[in-house]
C-alpha positions as CSV (number, residue, x, y, z in Angstrom):
1,M,73.8,175.2,60.6
2,A,74.7,171.5,61.1
3,A,72.0,168.9,61.2
4,K,71.4,167.2,64.5
5,N,71.9,163.5,64.6
6,N,68.9,162.2,66.6
7,A,67.0,159.0,67.0
8,S,64.5,159.9,64.3
9,T,67.3,159.6,61.6
10,K,68.6,156.3,62.8
11,L,67.9,153.4,60.4
12,S,65.9,150.4,61.7
13,P,67.3,146.9,61.5
14,L,65.0,146.1,58.5
15,Q,66.3,149.2,56.7
16,L,69.9,148.1,57.3
17,E,69.2,144.6,56.0
18,L,67.6,146.0,52.9
19,L,70.7,148.2,52.3
20,K,72.8,145.1,52.5
21,I,70.7,143.6,49.7
22,Y,71.1,146.6,47.5
23,S,74.9,146.5,48.0
24,F,74.9,143.3,45.9
25,Q,73.3,145.1,43.0
26,P,70.3,142.8,42.5
27,T,68.7,142.7,39.0
28,E,65.3,144.3,38.4
29,E,63.8,140.8,38.4
30,E,65.4,140.0,41.8
31,L,64.0,143.3,43.2
32,R,60.6,142.4,41.9
33,E,60.8,139.0,43.6
34,L,61.9,140.6,46.8
35,K,59.1,143.1,46.7
36,N,56.6,140.3,46.2
37,L,58.1,138.3,49.1
38,L,57.9,141.4,51.4
39,A,54.3,142.0,50.3
40,Q,53.4,138.4,51.0
41,F,55.1,138.5,54.4
42,F,53.3,141.7,55.5
43,A,50.0,140.5,54.1
44,H,50.3,137.3,56.1
45,R,51.2,139.2,59.2
46,F,48.3,141.5,58.8
47,T,45.9,138.6,58.2
48,E,47.1,136.9,61.4
49,K,46.7,140.1,63.5
50,A,43.3,140.8,62.1
51,A,42.2,137.2,62.8
52,N,43.5,137.5,66.4
53,A,41.8,140.8,66.9
54,A,38.5,139.4,65.6
55,K,38.8,136.3,67.8
56,S,39.6,138.3,71.0
57,N,36.6,140.6,70.3
58,N,34.3,137.8,69.5
59,I,33.8,138.9,65.9
60,T,32.7,136.1,63.6
61,D,33.0,135.7,59.8
62,E,29.3,136.3,59.6
63,D,29.8,139.7,61.3
64,L,32.5,140.6,58.9
65,D,30.4,139.6,55.9
66,K,27.5,141.7,57.2
67,W,29.7,144.7,57.6
68,L,31.0,144.3,54.1
69,E,27.4,144.1,52.8
70,E,26.5,147.3,54.6
71,G,29.1,149.2,52.6
72,D,27.3,148.4,49.3
């Protein structure tokens, strides 16, 4: 039975760009650097979104610190 080609198998623009990078056969060091850049990018994005969510919900740094202490 042939596999159906549906939207769930379509590559995202990010995936397509990453495939272009691999076509240049980067070195292991270049791949490590790329992974670090991506990690920094997504960490920064997460931090901004978390800060915006906290601000829009009137959550202070003190609230966050208190919640962290409750976990101990």
